[in-house]
C-alpha positions in Angstrom: 198.9 136.1 159.2 199.6 139.0 156.8 197.1 141.7 155.8 195.0 141.3 152.7 194.1 143.9 150.0 190.9 145.0 148.3 191.9 142.9 145.2 191.4 139.8 147.5 187.7 140.6 148.3 186.1 139.3 145.1 187.7 136.0 145.3 186.8 135.4 149.0 183.2 136.4 148.1 183.2 133.8 145.5 184.5 131.2 147.9 181.7 132.2 150.3 179.0 131.8 147.7 180.4 128.3 146.9 180.4 127.3 150.6 176.7 128.2 150.9 175.7 125.6 148.2 176.1 122.8 150.7 174.0 124.2 153.6 172.4 121.3 155.5 174.5 118.7 154.0 178.0 118.8 155.6 177.3 118.2 159.4 179.2 117.7 161.6 181.7 119.4 159.3 181.5 123.1 158.5 180.6 124.8 155.2 183.7 125.7 153.3 184.4 127.1 149.8 187.7 127.6 148.1 189.0 129.2 144.9 192.4 129.1 143.2 193.6 132.3 141.5 196.5 132.9 139.3 197.3 136.1 137.4 194.0 137.5 138.5 192.1 134.7 137.0 190.1 131.9 138.7 191.6 128.5 137.6 189.9 126.2 140.1 187.1 126.2 142.6 185.1 123.9 144.9 183.2 123.5 148.1 182.9 120.8 150.8 179.8 118.7 149.9 179.5 116.1 152.6 181.3 114.8 155.7 183.9 112.1 154.7 184.3 113.4 151.2 187.1 115.8 149.9 187.3 119.2 151.5 186.8 122.4 149.5 190.6 123.0 149.0 191.1 119.5 147.3 188.2 120.2 144.9 189.6 123.5 144.0 193.1 122.3 143.6 192.0 119.4 141.5 190.4 121.9 139.2 193.5 123.9 138.9 195.8 121.0 138.3 199.4 121.7 137.5 198.6 125.4 136.9 198.1 125.7 140.8 201.9 126.2 141.2 202.6 129.7 142.3 198.9 130.5 142.6 196.9 131.9 145.5 194.3 129.8 147.3 191.3 131.5 148.9 189.5 129.4 151.5 186.7 130.5 153.8 188.0 128.4 156.7 191.6 127.7 157.7 193.0 124.5 156.1 193.2 121.4 158.4 196.6 120.0 159.4 195.5 116.7 160.8 194.3 113.4 159.4 190.5 112.7 160.1 188.3 110.9 157.5 190.4 112.6 154.9 194.2 113.6 154.6 195.3 117.0 155.8 194.5 119.9 153.4 197.9 121.5 154.1 199.6 118.6 152.5 197.6 119.0 149.3 198.4 122.8 149.2 202.0 122.1 149.5 202.0 119.3 147.0 200.3 121.7 144.4 202.8 124.4 145.0 200.5 127.0 146.2 202.5 130.3 147.0 199.8 132.1 149.0 196.7 131.2 151.1 194.2 133.7 152.1 191.9 132.5 155.0 188.5 133.7 155.8 188.5 132.6 159.5 190.6 130.4 161.8 189.0 127.1 162.5 187.5 126.9 166.1 188.0 123.2 166.1 190.8 122.4 168.8 192.3 119.9 166.4 193.0 122.9 164.1 192.8 126.3 166.0 195.6 128.1 163.9 197.9 125.1 163.4 197.0 124.9 159.7 198.1 128.5 159.1 201.2 128.2 161.4 202.3 125.0 159.5 201.8 126.5 156.1 203.9 129.5 157.1 206.6 127.3 158.5 206.8 125.8 155.0 207.3 129.1 153.3 203.7 129.7 152.2 202.4 133.2 152.7 199.2 133.3 154.7 196.9 136.3 154.7 193.7 136.8 156.6 191.2 136.9 158.3 189.3 138.2 155.3 185.6 138.7 155.5 185.8 136.9 158.9 182.3 138.0 160.2 180.7 136.7 157.0 182.6 133.4 157.2 181.5 132.9 160.8 178.0 133.8 160.0 177.5 130.9 157.6 179.1 128.5 160.2 177.2 129.5 163.3 175.8 126.0 163.8 179.3 124.4 163.3 180.9 126.9 165.8 178.2 126.2 168.5 178.5 122.5 168.0 182.3 122.6 168.4 182.0 124.8 171.5 179.1 123.1 173.3 178.4 119.7 171.6 174.8 120.9 171.0 173.2 122.0 167.7 172.2 125.5 166.7 168.6 126.0 167.5 166.3 128.0 165.3 162.7 128.7 166.7 160.3 128.9 163.8 156.6 129.7 164.0 153.8 131.0 161.8 151.4 133.1 163.7 148.7 135.9 163.7 149.6 139.5 164.5 148.4 138.8 168.0 150.9 136.0 168.4 148.6 133.0 168.0 149.4 129.7 166.2 146.1 127.8 166.2 142.5 128.2 167.5 141.7 127.0 171.1 141.1 123.2 170.1 144.4 123.0 168.3 142.8 122.3 164.9 145.3 122.6 162.0 144.7 125.4 159.6 147.0 127.5 157.5 147.7 130.9 159.2 150.4 132.2 156.8 150.2 132.2 153.0 151.8 130.0 150.4 154.9 132.2 149.9 155.7 131.8 153.6 155.3 128.1 153.4 157.7 127.9 150.5 160.3 129.8 152.6 159.8 127.3 155.4 160.7 124.5 153.0 163.8 126.4 151.9 164.6 126.7 155.6 164.2 123.0 156.2 166.4 122.2 153.3 169.3 124.1 155.1 169.1 122.3 158.6 170.0 118.9 160.0 167.0 118.2 162.1 163.4 119.4 162.5 161.6 119.1 165.9 157.9 119.2 167.0 156.1 118.2 170.1 153.7 115.3 170.2 150.6 117.6 170.2 151.6 119.0 166.9 152.4 115.6 165.6 149.0 114.4 166.5 146.9 117.5 165.6 148.6 118.4 162.4 149.9 114.9 161.2 152.8 116.6 159.4 155.2 114.9 157.0 158.0 117.1 158.1 159.7 116.8 154.7 161.2 119.4 152.4 159.2 120.1 149.3 160.9 122.7 147.0 159.4 123.9 143.6 161.3 122.4 140.7 163.9 120.5 142.6 164.4 117.8 145.1 165.1 119.0 148.7 167.0 117.6 151.6 164.8 116.0 154.3 166.2 116.6 157.8 166.0 114.2 160.6 162.6 114.2 162.1 162.4 114.7 165.9 159.2 114.3 168.1 159.0 115.0 171.8 156.6 112.4 173.1 157.1 111.7 176.9 154.5 108.9 177.1 154.6 107.7 173.4 151.1 108.9 172.4 152.0 109.2 168.7 150.4 106.6 166.5 152.4 104.2 164.4 150.2 105.2 161.4 151.4 108.9 161.5 152.3 110.3 158.2 155.9 110.9 159.0 156.3 107.2 159.5 154.5 106.2 156.4 156.1 108.1 153.5 158.9 107.9 151.2 161.9 109.7 152.7 165.5 109.0 153.4 165.5 110.8 156.7 164.8 109.0 160.0 162.2 109.8 162.7 163.4 110.0 166.2 160.9 110.0 169.1 162.2 111.1 172.5 160.2 109.8 175.5 160.5 109.6 179.2 160.7 106.7 181.6 156.9 106.4 181.5 156.8 105.4 177.9 154.7 102.3 177.4 156.8 99.3 176.1 154.0 97.9 173.7 153.6 101.4 172.1 157.3 101.6 171.8 157.6 98.4 170.0 154.8 99.4 167.7 156.5 102.7 166.8 159.8 101.0 166.3 158.2 98.4 164.0 156.8 101.5 162.1 160.5 102.7 161.6 160.9 105.1 164.4 163.9 105.3 166.6 162.9 105.6 170.3 165.3 107.4 172.7 164.6 107.7 176.5 165.7 110.8 178.3 165.1 112.1 181.8 162.0 114.2 182.8 161.7 117.1 185.1 158.4 118.4 186.3 156.7 116.1 183.9 158.6 117.4 180.9 161.5 115.9 178.9 164.9 117.4 179.6 165.5 119.6 176.6 169.3 119.9 177.2 169.6 116.1 177.2 167.8 116.0 173.9 170.1 118.6 172.3 173.2 116.7 173.7 172.0 113.5 172.0 171.4 115.3 168.6 174.8 116.9 168.9 176.5 113.7 169.8 175.0 112.2 166.6 176.7 114.9 164.6 173.8 117.3 164.0 174.8 120.9 163.8 171.5 122.6 163.4 167.9 122.1 164.7 164.7 123.8 163.5 162.2 123.8 166.3 158.6 124.1 164.7 156.6 124.0 167.9 154.0 123.9 169.2 153.5 126.4 172.0 154.7 124.1 174.9 157.9 123.2 173.0 158.8 126.8 172.2 158.1 127.7 175.8 160.5 125.0 177.1 163.3 126.0 174.7 163.0 129.7 175.6 162.7 129.0 179.3 166.0 127.1 179.3 167.7 129.8 177.0 168.3 127.3 174.3 167.1 129.2 171.3 169.8 130.8 169.2 167.8 132.2 166.2 164.2 133.1 165.6 162.3 132.9 162.3 158.7 134.3 163.0 156.3 134.4 160.1 153.4 136.8 161.0 150.1 136.9 159.0 147.8 140.0 158.9 145.0 138.5 160.9 143.9 138.3 164.7 142.8 135.1 166.4 142.0 136.5 169.9 142.9 135.6 173.5 141.3 132.2 173.5 143.5 130.9 170.7 147.0 129.1 171.3 150.0 131.4 171.7 153.3 131.0 170.1 154.8 130.9 173.6 153.1 130.1 177.0 154.0 131.2 180.4 157.7 132.1 180.8 157.3 133.0 184.5 158.3 136.6 183.8 157.3 139.4 186.2 159.1 142.2 184.6 159.5 143.3 181.1 163.4 143.3 181.5 163.2 139.6 182.1 161.7 139.1 178.5 163.5 136.9 176.1 164.8 139.7 173.8 166.6 139.0 170.5 168.4 141.2 168.1 166.5 141.6 164.8 168.7 140.9 161.9 166.3 141.1 158.9 162.7 141.7 158.1 161.3 140.4 154.8 157.8 140.2 153.3 156.4 137.0 151.7 153.0 137.8 150.1 150.9 139.4 152.7 153.1 137.9 155.6 156.1 139.4 157.3 159.1 137.3 158.4 161.1 138.7 161.4 164.5 137.1 161.8 166.9 137.6 164.7 169.5 136.2 167.0 169.7 135.8 170.8 173.0 136.9 172.4 175.5 134.1 172.8 
């Protein structure tokens, strides 16, 4: 690929902004944005909206029409050169007479992996890149992990007191963080494929696990409950509400058949996985979600669930909302016993951003991959 220039930057930034519009809606496909530019002016743009629908390049080229001949196409991810649910984008690029393609990042999918760029170059199209590669990879961390491991990107989310407590000792549900933080949680839910809680959270809080955004309809992620012995009630709120999303309940071999039938009748899908030490195999659960095409998973707790994911080293990202209050040692912690005897064994993540929501502070970060 040939080098790019500073004049290319604004157009790739525009393509990135377009790609972000579909967060939480394209899995198992990546987020992709595209812009067609001729004589320094944007003549077509688009983004991939949903798996099975036209790719970003096709939307942008359709917008440009006949004017695309001799133009430059900016696309955040390398164009595909194979036929999947849609025809190869390289074919559309050639048919529209695009003279130059600027790529944000090479597609990690083994079906592409540079072949799209090489094919275009072999057909006389100038290819430049990788431009803003780090930013392009950042918006597609879930897709990249799914392609490489078959498992979704895991975000551990919790709302807690300053001393790291998520509930009082008896587990009673009460808001710890403020309204502004709760609104941000719904924006986070809107950008993921699935949301997961343990059965204790499902019973004590009876959450809906839907997305509620002010002024607009949000995207409800798949609801996932870890319930080894099927203690959840068929009358739970998440099974008795208007929502297009499904509810999956993972149980172990000890799950009661009558309870299973009652939950299935209420609309839940029951999936059995292996247990180890009385707890469900988390890796098996992630593999099942990945196989179903889910790129991202928001783990909302509670404490035992967070502990399991951290112990297994399966958390990729942290979103920790901290409220300015103390609940004391008798209350339930964000994370339980990790069997750590030395501070150097601690599960340390790299802080990426700290933001304030009302009186609360949100700390975000990533674990090394």
